[in-house]
C-alpha positions as CSV (number, residue, x, y, z in Angstrom):
1,M,0.0,0.0,0.0
2,S,1.2,3.5,-0.8
3,L,1.0,6.3,1.8
4,K,-1.9,8.6,1.4
5,F,-2.5,11.9,3.3
6,V,-6.0,13.1,3.7
7,Y,-6.8,16.5,5.2
8,D,-10.2,17.5,6.8
9,P,-10.2,21.3,6.9
10,E,-13.3,21.5,9.0
11,A,-11.7,19.4,11.8
12,D,-8.2,20.7,11.0
13,A,-7.1,17.1,11.1
14,G,-4.8,15.1,8.9
15,F,-4.8,11.4,8.4
16,L,-1.8,9.5,7.0
17,K,-3.1,6.2,5.8
18,V,-0.4,3.6,6.3
19,G,-2.3,0.3,6.3
20,E,-5.3,-1.6,5.2
21,G,-8.8,-1.9,6.8
22,P,-10.9,0.3,9.1
23,S,-9.7,1.6,12.3
24,V,-11.2,-0.1,15.4
25,E,-9.0,1.3,18.1
26,T,-7.2,4.6,18.6
27,E,-4.3,5.2,20.9
28,P,-3.0,8.7,21.7
29,A,0.7,9.1,21.0
30,T,1.0,12.8,21.9
31,D,-1.3,15.7,22.5
32,N,-1.7,16.1,18.7
33,I,-1.2,12.6,17.3
34,N,-3.3,9.5,17.5
35,L,-2.5,6.1,16.2
36,D,-5.3,4.1,14.6
37,F,-5.3,0.3,14.5
38,N,-7.3,-2.3,12.7
39,A,-8.9,-5.5,14.2
40,K,-5.6,-7.3,13.8
41,G,-3.8,-4.7,15.9
42,E,-1.9,-3.3,12.8
43,L,-1.3,0.4,12.4
44,V,-3.7,1.7,9.7
45,S,-3.4,5.5,10.1
46,I,-1.8,8.3,11.9
47,E,-4.1,11.1,12.9
48,I,-2.7,14.6,13.3
49,L,-4.9,17.0,15.2
50,N,-4.6,20.8,14.7
51,V,-2.5,20.1,11.7
52,S,-2.4,23.7,10.4
53,R,-0.5,24.6,13.6
54,S,1.2,21.4,14.6
55,A,2.5,20.2,11.2
56,P,1.9,23.0,8.6
57,G,4.4,21.5,6.2
58,L,1.9,18.7,5.5
59,L,-0.5,21.2,3.9
60,A,2.0,22.2,1.2
61,K,1.6,20.7,-2.2
62,P,1.0,17.9,-3.3
63,F,-0.9,17.0,-0.1
64,K,-3.2,20.0,0.0
65,A,-4.9,18.8,-3.2
66,V,-6.2,15.6,-1.4
67,A,-9.5,16.3,0.3
68,A,-11.2,14.4,3.0
69,E,-13.3,11.4,1.8
């Protein structure tokens, strides 16, 4: 699977998809980062909260063109 970054401007949250399947469990890693796991316990995405302030470089092209699904 290739990495995919999705940004939700309404929530100011970014999601870096790194695995397959839906998220069934979320574990906080830091104040602004959550790790999402599938039913097998595999990492499926990294959620970045307040992304415009905590990781503004992620909003630079080409990532900004990818909208929330």
